[in-house]
Backbone as CSV, one residue per row, in Angstrom:
resi,resn,N_x,N_y,N_z,CA_x,CA_y,CA_z,C_x,C_y,C_z
1,MET,-3.833,1.294,9.008,-3.706,1.630,7.614,-3.555,0.341,6.803
2,ALA,-4.409,0.164,5.824,-4.407,-1.042,4.993,-3.294,-0.969,3.935
3,LEU,-2.930,-2.116,3.435,-1.898,-2.173,2.363,-2.590,-2.536,1.045
4,SER,-2.164,-1.900,-0.026,-2.687,-2.245,-1.356,-1.965,-3.440,-1.928
5,VAL,-2.507,-4.044,-2.945,-1.890,-5.166,-3.634,-0.506,-4.762,-4.153
6,ASP,-0.400,-3.582,-4.696,0.907,-3.106,-5.218,1.938,-2.971,-4.101
7,GLU,1.544,-2.459,-2.943,2.466,-2.329,-1.838,2.943,-3.714,-1.343
8,ILE,2.034,-4.660,-1.262,2.406,-6.011,-0.853,3.361,-6.609,-1.856
9,ARG,3.042,-6.476,-3.134,3.915,-7.032,-4.183,5.314,-6.379,-4.124
10,LYS,5.358,-5.079,-3.943,6.657,-4.363,-3.869,7.500,-4.848,-2.675
11,LEU,6.874,-5.029,-1.521,7.586,-5.511,-0.335,8.148,-6.928,-0.571
12,ILE,7.348,-7.780,-1.158,7.799,-9.176,-1.390,8.917,-9.203,-2.409
13,THR,8.742,-8.513,-3.532,9.788,-8.537,-4.570,11.088,-7.852,-4.141
14,SER,11.018,-6.986,-3.159,12.262,-6.362,-2.675,13.144,-7.371,-1.961
15,SER,12.554,-8.401,-1.366,13.293,-9.436,-0.683,13.440,-10.729,-1.515
16,ILE,12.464,-10.955,-2.397,12.462,-12.165,-3.232,12.271,-11.707,-4.681
17,PRO,13.363,-11.227,-5.310,13.238,-10.561,-6.605,12.642,-11.389,-7.729
18,ASP,12.871,-12.725,-7.694,12.358,-13.564,-8.802,10.925,-14.060,-8.548
19,ALA,10.282,-13.576,-7.519,8.968,-14.076,-7.128,7.913,-13.804,-8.207
20,ASN,7.164,-14.868,-8.496,5.979,-14.770,-9.315,4.824,-14.694,-8.348
21,ILE,4.098,-13.591,-8.309,3.121,-13.331,-7.249,1.728,-13.118,-7.806
22,GLU,0.760,-13.852,-7.235,-0.661,-13.633,-7.536,-1.325,-13.246,-6.212
23,ILE,-1.953,-12.101,-6.144,-2.607,-11.637,-4.927,-4.059,-11.345,-5.203
24,LYS,-4.941,-11.823,-4.303,-6.364,-11.575,-4.429,-6.837,-10.871,-3.159
25,ASP,-7.619,-9.829,-3.311,-8.259,-9.132,-2.180,-9.551,-9.908,-1.913
26,LEU,-9.582,-10.654,-0.811,-10.677,-11.573,-0.546,-11.972,-10.896,-0.149
27,MET,-11.900,-9.726,0.503,-13.085,-9.049,1.032,-13.325,-7.686,0.368
28,GLY,-12.428,-7.247,-0.481,-12.556,-5.931,-1.090,-12.266,-4.791,-0.143
29,ASP,-11.519,-5.088,0.958,-11.283,-4.101,1.980,-9.819,-3.713,2.129
30,ASN,-8.950,-4.218,1.215,-7.504,-3.953,1.310,-6.940,-4.418,2.655
31,ASN,-7.475,-5.463,3.212,-7.032,-5.925,4.508,-7.033,-7.449,4.659
32,HIS,-7.712,-8.160,3.745,-7.778,-9.618,3.781,-7.402,-10.161,2.395
33,TYR,-6.245,-10.762,2.296,-5.721,-11.208,1.018,-5.356,-12.690,1.015
34,SER,-5.281,-13.228,-0.181,-4.636,-14.514,-0.389,-3.509,-14.244,-1.390
35,ALA,-2.416,-14.968,-1.255,-1.281,-14.770,-2.151,-0.648,-16.109,-2.488
36,LYS,-0.372,-16.309,-3.790,0.397,-17.448,-4.260,1.708,-16.922,-4.752
37,ILE,2.793,-17.439,-4.177,4.124,-16.941,-4.513,5.004,-18.126,-4.912
38,ILE,5.582,-18.023,-6.103,6.474,-19.059,-6.626,7.851,-18.420,-6.821
39,SER,8.892,-19.096,-6.320,10.230,-18.539,-6.420,11.266,-19.661,-6.336
40,LYS,12.342,-19.522,-7.076,13.469,-20.457,-6.966,14.092,-20.396,-5.574
41,THR,13.943,-19.266,-4.920,14.483,-19.042,-3.578,13.884,-20.062,-2.567
42,PHE,12.662,-20.531,-2.856,11.995,-21.462,-1.981,12.469,-22.922,-2.163
43,ASN,13.187,-23.214,-3.263,13.615,-24.572,-3.523,14.414,-25.126,-2.334
44,GLY,14.048,-26.343,-1.909,14.767,-26.995,-0.813,14.374,-26.525,0.569
45,LYS,13.421,-25.629,0.672,12.991,-25.103,1.975,11.597,-25.653,2.328
46,SER,11.361,-25.813,3.599,10.050,-26.293,4.038,9.027,-25.167,3.871
47,LYS,7.755,-25.540,3.929,6.665,-24.544,3.815,6.806,-23.494,4.928
48,ILE,7.172,-23.928,6.102,7.345,-22.999,7.249,8.445,-21.986,6.922
49,GLU,9.573,-22.480,6.408,10.674,-21.582,6.059,10.268,-20.627,4.929
50,GLN,9.519,-21.130,3.958,9.059,-20.289,2.873,8.152,-19.163,3.390
51,HIS,7.200,-19.539,4.251,6.283,-18.550,4.791,7.004,-17.533,5.650
52,LYS,7.982,-17.968,6.417,8.768,-17.034,7.221,9.503,-16.037,6.334
53,MET,9.981,-16.477,5.176,10.646,-15.572,4.243,9.697,-14.473,3.768
54,VAL,8.441,-14.889,3.485,7.463,-13.922,3.023,7.106,-12.927,4.154
55,TYR,6.885,-13.447,5.371,6.555,-12.577,6.484,7.687,-11.582,6.787
56,LYS,8.931,-12.066,6.651,10.074,-11.188,6.842,10.097,-10.097,5.799
57,ALA,9.735,-10.458,4.542,9.707,-9.495,3.435,8.653,-8.391,3.708
58,LEU,7.622,-8.710,4.473,6.559,-7.753,4.768,6.957,-6.765,5.850
59,LYS,8.163,-6.904,6.411,8.773,-5.939,7.324,7.882,-5.518,8.469
60,GLY,7.285,-6.499,9.147,6.478,-6.207,10.336,5.080,-5.685,10.100
61,LYS,4.685,-5.608,8.849,3.330,-5.096,8.517,2.240,-6.142,8.718
62,MET,2.615,-7.432,8.715,1.661,-8.490,8.940,1.134,-8.388,10.370
63,GLY,-0.167,-8.368,10.532,-0.799,-8.223,11.834,-0.973,-6.775,12.252
64,ASN,-0.387,-5.857,11.540,-0.535,-4.439,11.825,-1.284,-3.776,10.633
65,ASP,-0.530,-3.365,9.629,-1.142,-2.760,8.452,-1.900,-3.777,7.595
66,LEU,-1.469,-5.023,7.716,-2.068,-6.112,6.946,-2.686,-7.108,7.912
67,HIS,-4.018,-7.233,7.888,-4.703,-8.053,8.886,-4.601,-9.530,8.583
68,ALA,-4.851,-9.945,7.327,-4.871,-11.383,7.031,-4.268,-11.647,5.644
69,LEU,-3.414,-12.657,5.591,-2.785,-13.062,4.331,-2.692,-14.574,4.331
70,ALA,-3.540,-15.206,3.494,-3.487,-16.670,3.311,-2.395,-16.949,2.267
71,LEU,-1.356,-17.678,2.658,-0.210,-17.917,1.767,-0.220,-19.302,1.148
72,THR,0.141,-19.340,-0.120,0.507,-20.575,-0.821,1.858,-20.281,-1.420
73,THR,2.855,-21.085,-1.102,4.194,-20.871,-1.645,4.699,-22.159,-2.287
74,GLU,5.525,-22.003,-3.292,6.165,-23.183,-3.928,7.466,-22.775,-4.558
75,GLY,8.355,-23.767,-4.631,9.592,-23.552,-5.324,9.361,-23.573,-6.830
76,GLN,10.359,-23.164,-7.563,10.247,-23.114,-9.041,11.347,-23.961,-9.634
77,ASN,10.969,-24.779,-10.587,11.950,-25.605,-11.283,12.798,-24.734,-12.201
78,GLU,13.999,-25.166,-12.405,14.948,-24.447,-13.293,14.427,-24.403,-14.705
């Protein structure tokens, strides 16, 4: 079962409430996305830690309901 952009956004914002999220459906199949996520929560964390936070927010759907997600993450200045 594929995930919609709205479902992905809802999952991420439930764990990272201040996230500014841009999601693109790369293939038009609701299964291959790119996402740019900016959040103060990422400040001081490595890219690996930031990506782990996003994957955790997806609650196990990555690799199952969601086939591919190319991530770009960055902290946000005050």
